[in-house]
MDTraj code that builds the backbone (N, CA, C; nanometers):
import mdtraj as md
import numpy as np

residues = "MET GLU GLU ASN ILE GLY THR PRO PRO LYS SER LEU PHE GLU ALA MET ASP ALA TYR ILE GLY GLU ARG ALA ALA LYS GLY ILE PHE LEU ASP GLY GLY GLY LEU TYR GLY THR GLU ASP ALA VAL ASN PHE VAL VAL ARG ASP GLY GLN SER THR ARG VAL ASP GLY PRO TYR ALA GLU GLY LYS GLU VAL VAL GLY GLY TRP SER ILE MET GLU TYR PRO SER LEU ALA GLU ALA VAL ALA ASP GLN GLU GLU PHE ALA GLU LEU HIS ALA LYS HIS TRP PRO GLU VAL THR VAL ILE SER THR LEU ARG GLN ILE SER THR GLY PRO GLU GLU PRO GLU ALA".split()
xyz = np.array([
    [-0.0672, -0.5369, -0.6716],
    [0.0382, -0.5997, -0.7557],
    [-0.0863, -0.7240, -0.6953],
    [0.0202, -0.8169, -0.8113],
    [-0.0387, -0.9796, -0.8691],
    [0.0177, -1.0794, -0.7178],
    [-0.0334, -1.0755, -0.7358],
    [-0.0299, -1.2278, -0.5384],
    [0.1060, -1.3668, -0.6144],
    [0.2222, -1.3731, -0.5520],
    [0.2728, -1.5079, -0.5547],
    [0.3712, -1.4726, -0.7303],
    [0.4245, -1.3681, -0.6961],
    [0.5050, -1.2824, -0.8497],
    [0.6213, -1.3450, -0.7886],
    [0.7078, -1.3588, -0.6720],
    [0.7944, -1.3452, -0.6072],
    [0.8610, -1.2848, -0.5563],
    [1.0040, -1.2575, -0.5233],
    [1.0762, -1.1974, -0.4812],
    [1.1383, -1.0325, -0.5380],
    [1.0618, -0.9339, -0.5151],
    [1.1623, -0.7964, -0.5451],
    [1.3134, -0.7814, -0.6220],
    [1.3423, -0.7954, -0.6779],
    [1.5074, -0.7674, -0.6975],
    [1.5651, -0.6727, -0.6494],
    [1.7259, -0.6892, -0.5731],
    [1.7649, -0.6504, -0.4821],
    [1.7913, -0.4934, -0.5205],
    [1.7794, -0.4844, -0.6112],
    [1.8232, -0.3167, -0.6721],
    [1.6958, -0.2338, -0.5955],
    [1.5526, -0.2861, -0.6735],
    [1.4557, -0.2159, -0.5724],
    [1.4773, -0.1935, -0.3847],
    [1.4411, -0.3698, -0.3568],
    [1.5057, -0.2937, -0.1954],
    [1.5629, -0.2177, -0.1475],
    [1.7116, -0.1627, -0.2540],
    [1.8344, -0.1216, -0.2117],
    [1.7742, 0.0951, -0.2228],
    [1.6754, 0.0781, -0.3841],
    [1.6316, 0.2018, -0.3915],
    [1.5451, 0.2365, -0.3104],
    [1.4652, 0.1840, -0.2655],
    [1.2989, 0.1522, -0.1120],
    [1.3694, 0.2133, -0.0223],
    [1.4882, 0.1209, -0.0444],
    [1.6168, 0.1780, 0.1585],
    [1.5977, 0.3112, 0.1331],
    [1.6843, 0.3786, 0.0571],
    [1.7208, 0.4900, -0.0162],
    [1.5941, 0.6253, -0.0190],
    [1.4868, 0.5723, -0.0778],
    [1.3798, 0.6546, -0.0579],
    [1.3128, 0.6373, 0.0615],
    [1.2979, 0.5786, 0.1153],
    [1.2185, 0.5740, 0.2233],
    [1.3298, 0.6895, 0.3347],
    [1.4853, 0.6055, 0.3930],
    [1.5808, 0.6955, 0.4061],
    [1.5503, 0.8750, 0.3840],
    [1.5808, 0.9294, 0.2953],
    [1.5354, 1.0182, 0.2854],
    [1.4242, 1.1149, 0.3021],
    [1.2882, 0.9973, 0.3158],
    [1.1337, 1.0533, 0.3542],
    [1.1463, 1.0708, 0.5140],
    [1.1794, 0.9658, 0.5663],
    [1.2032, 0.9323, 0.6883],
    [1.3141, 1.0229, 0.7596],
    [1.4035, 1.1176, 0.6797],
    [1.5067, 1.1626, 0.7507],
    [1.4391, 1.3825, 0.7157],
    [1.3617, 1.3799, 0.6446],
    [1.2300, 1.5168, 0.6279],
    [1.0944, 1.4916, 0.6925],
    [1.1259, 1.3848, 0.7549],
    [0.9746, 1.3914, 0.8440],
    [0.8368, 1.3531, 0.7774],
    [0.8799, 1.3532, 0.6994],
    [0.7704, 1.2861, 0.5170],
    [0.7038, 1.1313, 0.6068],
    [0.7725, 1.0459, 0.5802],
    [0.7179, 0.9245, 0.6222],
    [0.7335, 0.9013, 0.7609],
    [0.5794, 0.8498, 0.8550],
    [0.6029, 0.8504, 0.9142],
    [0.5757, 0.7268, 0.9509],
    [0.5125, 0.6096, 0.8833],
    [0.5366, 0.5025, 0.9180],
    [0.4825, 0.3725, 0.7771],
    [0.5258, 0.2756, 0.7982],
    [0.5403, 0.1640, 0.6497],
    [0.5525, 0.0362, 0.7018],
    [0.5427, -0.0368, 0.5544],
    [0.5679, -0.2051, 0.5888],
    [0.5318, -0.2785, 0.4674],
    [0.5396, -0.4227, 0.4367],
    [0.4767, -0.4438, 0.3325],
    [0.3937, -0.5700, 0.4227],
    [0.3022, -0.6382, 0.3522],
    [0.2091, -0.7107, 0.3979],
    [0.2538, -0.8858, 0.3299],
    [0.2397, -0.9516, 0.4129],
    [0.2391, -1.1437, 0.3597],
    [0.1347, -1.1327, 0.2669],
    [0.1368, -1.2091, 0.1697],
    [0.0050, -1.2641, 0.0995],
    [-0.0952, -1.3031, 0.1692],
    [-0.2064, -1.3429, 0.0605],
    [-0.3538, -1.3349, 0.1322],
    [-0.3732, -1.4904, 0.1896],
    [-0.2399, -1.5896, 0.1615],
    [-0.2648, -1.7379, 0.1694],
    [-0.3082, -1.7740, 0.3461],
    [-0.2921, -1.6671, 0.4476],
    [-0.3228, -1.6821, 0.5580],
    [-0.4154, -1.5826, 0.5839],
    [-0.5086, -1.4661, 0.5246],
    [-0.6071, -1.4293, 0.5459],
    [-0.7540, -1.4149, 0.6028],
    [-0.7401, -1.3282, 0.7132],
    [-0.8661, -1.3705, 0.7395],
    [-0.9836, -1.1983, 0.7795],
    [-1.0591, -1.3093, 0.7162],
    [-1.1872, -1.2070, 0.6615],
    [-1.3071, -1.1982, 0.7389],
    [-1.3621, -1.0902, 0.7314],
    [-1.5150, -1.1109, 0.8343],
    [-1.5855, -1.0103, 0.7006],
    [-1.6958, -1.0908, 0.6797],
    [-1.8131, -0.9781, 0.5889],
    [-1.8761, -0.9298, 0.6649],
    [-1.9393, -0.8292, 0.6428],
    [-2.0886, -0.7857, 0.7057],
    [-2.1841, -0.7591, 0.6319],
    [-2.2740, -0.8650, 0.6590],
    [-2.4112, -0.8642, 0.5229],
    [-2.5216, -0.8514, 0.5663],
    [-2.6015, -0.7616, 0.5402],
    [-2.7558, -0.8112, 0.6700],
    [-2.7607, -0.7864, 0.7876],
    [-2.6895, -0.7368, 0.8606],
    [-2.6871, -0.7349, 1.0125],
    [-2.6002, -0.8197, 1.0835],
    [-2.4973, -0.9060, 0.9817],
    [-2.4234, -1.0789, 1.0268],
    [-2.3284, -1.0532, 1.0154],
    [-2.2476, -1.0588, 1.1290],
    [-2.0872, -1.0885, 1.1366],
    [-2.0278, -1.2360, 1.0399],
    [-2.0006, -1.2470, 0.9136],
    [-1.9707, -1.4117, 0.8677],
    [-1.7846, -1.3993, 0.8581],
    [-1.7107, -1.4913, 0.9114],
    [-1.5841, -1.4790, 0.9113],
    [-1.5689, -1.5716, 0.7689],
    [-1.4769, -1.5495, 0.6642],
    [-1.4746, -1.5610, 0.5949],
    [-1.2823, -1.5407, 0.5261],
    [-1.2322, -1.7370, 0.5178],
    [-1.0564, -1.7035, 0.5314],
    [-1.0704, -1.7787, 0.3583],
    [-0.9209, -1.7413, 0.4004],
    [-0.8978, -1.6818, 0.1967],
    [-0.7857, -1.8216, 0.1573],
    [-0.7494, -1.8865, 0.0675],
    [-0.7558, -1.7906, -0.0153],
    [-0.8057, -1.7781, -0.1399],
    [-0.8494, -1.6838, -0.1604],
    [-0.9689, -1.6555, -0.3190],
    [-0.9325, -1.6352, -0.4349],
    [-0.9254, -1.7569, -0.5033],
    [-0.9325, -1.8038, -0.6218],
    [-0.9876, -1.6655, -0.7448],
    [-1.0826, -1.6128, -0.7290],
    [-1.0937, -1.4977, -0.7604],
    [-1.0253, -1.3843, -0.8147],
    [-0.9474, -1.3647, -0.6848],
    [-0.8486, -1.2597, -0.6286],
    [-0.6616, -1.2644, -0.7482],
    [-0.6759, -1.1641, -0.7645],
    [-0.5594, -1.1206, -0.9057],
    [-0.4663, -1.0368, -0.8427],
    [-0.5112, -0.9450, -0.7445],
    [-0.3836, -0.8240, -0.7383],
    [-0.4521, -0.7780, -0.5749],
    [-0.2838, -0.7518, -0.4550],
    [-0.3219, -0.7679, -0.3014],
    [-0.2805, -0.6400, -0.2849],
    [-0.3233, -0.6125, -0.2035],
    [-0.2200, -0.5280, -0.1590],
    [-0.0598, -0.5604, -0.1122],
    [0.0162, -0.5662, -0.1919],
    [0.1308, -0.5508, -0.1092],
    [0.1990, -0.5066, -0.0201],
    [0.1720, -0.3886, 0.0636],
    [0.2582, -0.2867, 0.1529],
    [0.1651, -0.1507, 0.2041],
    [0.1991, -0.0469, 0.2362],
    [0.1644, 0.0725, 0.3032],
    [0.2342, 0.1543, 0.3221],
    [0.2002, 0.2760, 0.3496],
    [0.2682, 0.3405, 0.4282],
    [0.2241, 0.4832, 0.4375],
    [0.2291, 0.5845, 0.5572],
    [0.1611, 0.7223, 0.5729],
    [0.3016, 0.7611, 0.6309],
    [0.2522, 0.8922, 0.5120],
    [0.3274, 0.9641, 0.5037],
    [0.2719, 1.1336, 0.4713],
    [0.3398, 1.2546, 0.5395],
    [0.2958, 1.4060, 0.6005],
    [0.3392, 1.4567, 0.4201],
    [0.2817, 1.5201, 0.3495],
    [0.2851, 1.6116, 0.2964],
    [0.2684, 1.7640, 0.3378],
    [0.3510, 1.8804, 0.2954],
    [0.2988, 2.0289, 0.3107],
    [0.1506, 2.0156, 0.2151],
    [0.1322, 1.9874, 0.0715],
    [0.0597, 1.9593, -0.0117],
    [0.0094, 1.8525, -0.0764],
    [-0.1257, 1.8420, -0.1226],
    [-0.1638, 1.7768, -0.2029],
    [-0.0865, 1.7311, -0.3416],
    [-0.0167, 1.8081, -0.3968],
    [0.0455, 1.8307, -0.5046],
    [0.1966, 1.7964, -0.5098],
    [0.2523, 1.8330, -0.3786],
    [0.3710, 1.7426, -0.3659],
    [0.3619, 1.5931, -0.3087],
    [0.2573, 1.5594, -0.2756],
    [0.2279, 1.4067, -0.2729],
    [0.2285, 1.3183, -0.3827],
    [0.1359, 1.3656, -0.4810],
    [0.1119, 1.3349, -0.5949],
    [0.3020, 1.3188, -0.6461],
    [0.3454, 1.4223, -0.6887],
    [0.4970, 1.4497, -0.7162],
    [0.5334, 1.2994, -0.6525],
    [0.5690, 1.2809, -0.5086],
    [0.6353, 1.1812, -0.4775],
    [0.5756, 1.0504, -0.5088],
    [0.4570, 0.9962, -0.5094],
    [0.3926, 0.9317, -0.5428],
    [0.4465, 0.8796, -0.7198],
    [0.4188, 0.9142, -0.7547],
    [0.4627, 0.8954, -0.8989],
    [0.6330, 0.8396, -0.9106],
    [0.7322, 0.9783, -0.8052],
    [0.8461, 0.9229, -0.8228],
    [0.8581, 0.7513, -0.7179],
    [0.7804, 0.6955, -0.6765],
    [0.7346, 0.5565, -0.6289],
    [0.7322, 0.4889, -0.7067],
    [0.6428, 0.4870, -0.7766],
    [0.6027, 0.4089, -0.9333],
    [0.6946, 0.4040, -0.9776],
    [0.7318, 0.5385, -1.0669],
    [0.8798, 0.4712, -1.1363],
    [1.0456, 0.4369, -1.0873],
    [1.0353, 0.4192, -0.9513],
    [1.1736, 0.3523, -0.9110],
    [1.0818, 0.2134, -0.9246],
    [0.9601, 0.1612, -0.8782],
    [0.9030, -0.0196, -0.9205],
    [0.9366, 0.0087, -1.0845],
    [0.8890, 0.0893, -1.1774],
    [0.8978, 0.0448, -1.2998],
    [1.0787, 0.0247, -1.3465],
    [1.1650, 0.1372, -1.3152],
    [1.3182, 0.1231, -1.3424],
    [1.3862, -0.0498, -1.3149],
    [1.3059, -0.0607, -1.1747],
    [1.3636, -0.1709, -1.0570],
    [1.3281, -0.3300, -1.1079],
    [1.1873, -0.3158, -1.0938],
    [1.1500, -0.4180, -1.1310],
    [1.0223, -0.4264, -1.2328],
    [0.9922, -0.4092, -1.3939],
    [0.9558, -0.3489, -1.5012],
    [0.8858, -0.4258, -1.5783],
    [0.8976, -0.5764, -1.4597],
    [0.8341, -0.7034, -1.5431],
    [0.7073, -0.7538, -1.4680],
    [0.6738, -0.6232, -1.3876],
    [0.5646, -0.6349, -1.2946],
    [0.4443, -0.5081, -1.3301],
    [0.3365, -0.5768, -1.2455],
    [0.2282, -0.4305, -1.2728],
    [0.2594, -0.4409, -1.1743],
    [0.2519, -0.3272, -1.1332],
    [0.2578, -0.2576, -0.9715],
    [0.1464, -0.1452, -1.0363],
    [-0.0126, -0.1139, -0.9097],
    [-0.0708, -0.0015, -0.9008],
    [-0.0219, 0.0432, -0.7998],
    [-0.0221, 0.1956, -0.7544],
    [0.0369, 0.2530, -0.6308],
    [-0.0572, 0.3478, -0.6371],
    [-0.1381, 0.3332, -0.5213],
    [-0.2662, 0.4439, -0.5019],
    [-0.2331, 0.5629, -0.3922],
    [-0.2731, 0.6906, -0.4093],
    [-0.2163, 0.7547, -0.3360],
    [-0.3999, 0.7864, -0.2531],
    [-0.4334, 0.8357, -0.0997],
    [-0.5078, 0.8038, -0.0925],
    [-0.4968, 0.8862, 0.0608],
    [-0.6224, 0.9831, 0.0988],
    [-0.5689, 1.1219, 0.2149],
    [-0.5893, 1.0299, 0.3012],
    [-0.5600, 1.0918, 0.4222],
    [-0.6689, 1.0109, 0.5590],
    [-0.7609, 1.0850, 0.5850],
    [-0.8970, 1.0037, 0.6388],
    [-1.0040, 1.0548, 0.6631],
    [-0.9992, 1.1366, 0.8225],
    [-1.0477, 1.2206, 0.8232],
    [-1.0161, 1.2677, 1.0449],
    [-1.1142, 1.2171, 1.0668],
    [-1.2667, 1.1353, 0.9589],
    [-1.3422, 1.0887, 1.0068],
    [-1.4933, 1.1542, 0.9841],
    [-1.5658, 1.0873, 0.9231],
    [-1.7299, 1.2112, 0.9064],
    [-1.7740, 1.2367, 1.0447],
    [-1.8059, 1.3614, 1.0507],
    [-1.9272, 1.4291, 1.1774],
    [-2.0085, 1.3636, 1.1619],
    [-1.9851, 1.3316, 1.3589],
    [-2.1402, 1.2658, 1.3677],
    [-2.2866, 1.3339, 1.3680],
    [-2.3496, 1.2549, 1.3750],
    [-2.4620, 1.2788, 1.3381],
    [-2.5110, 1.3667, 1.4903],
    [-2.6133, 1.4370, 1.4273],
    [-2.6827, 1.5357, 1.5734],
    [-2.8230, 1.4353, 1.6266],
    [-2.8016, 1.4246, 1.7184],
    [-2.8900, 1.3884, 1.8203],
    [-3.0422, 1.4202, 1.7892],
])
top = md.Topology()
chain = top.add_chain()
for i, resn in enumerate(residues, 1):
    res = top.add_residue(resn, chain, resSeq=i)
    for name in ("N", "CA", "C"):
        top.add_atom(name, md.element.get_by_symbol(name[0]), res)
traj = md.Trajectory(xyz[None], top)
């Protein structure tokens, strides 16, 4: 979402409380939370074998991750359907902002290279 767009409306907080509560009760919602803005972010850039600390804010950044959640579904189709419901909550309760909701699967990691 865009940064510094203000506090979401109370109706979105209430809808999200119900949404998360339902999923927590079913064992789908495992963890999640909101994130502060980038004004205090600390980043490290690794380039050419060197690690360099780079502090924000970044004028070129237009969108930031506003929050995250870890959910567990029986199938990818159910995860996609629920992601759509999550996006629709934002469209209904905060229509004046642009929110990009991204669904990604958690990797168990690449296999170790053979010796």
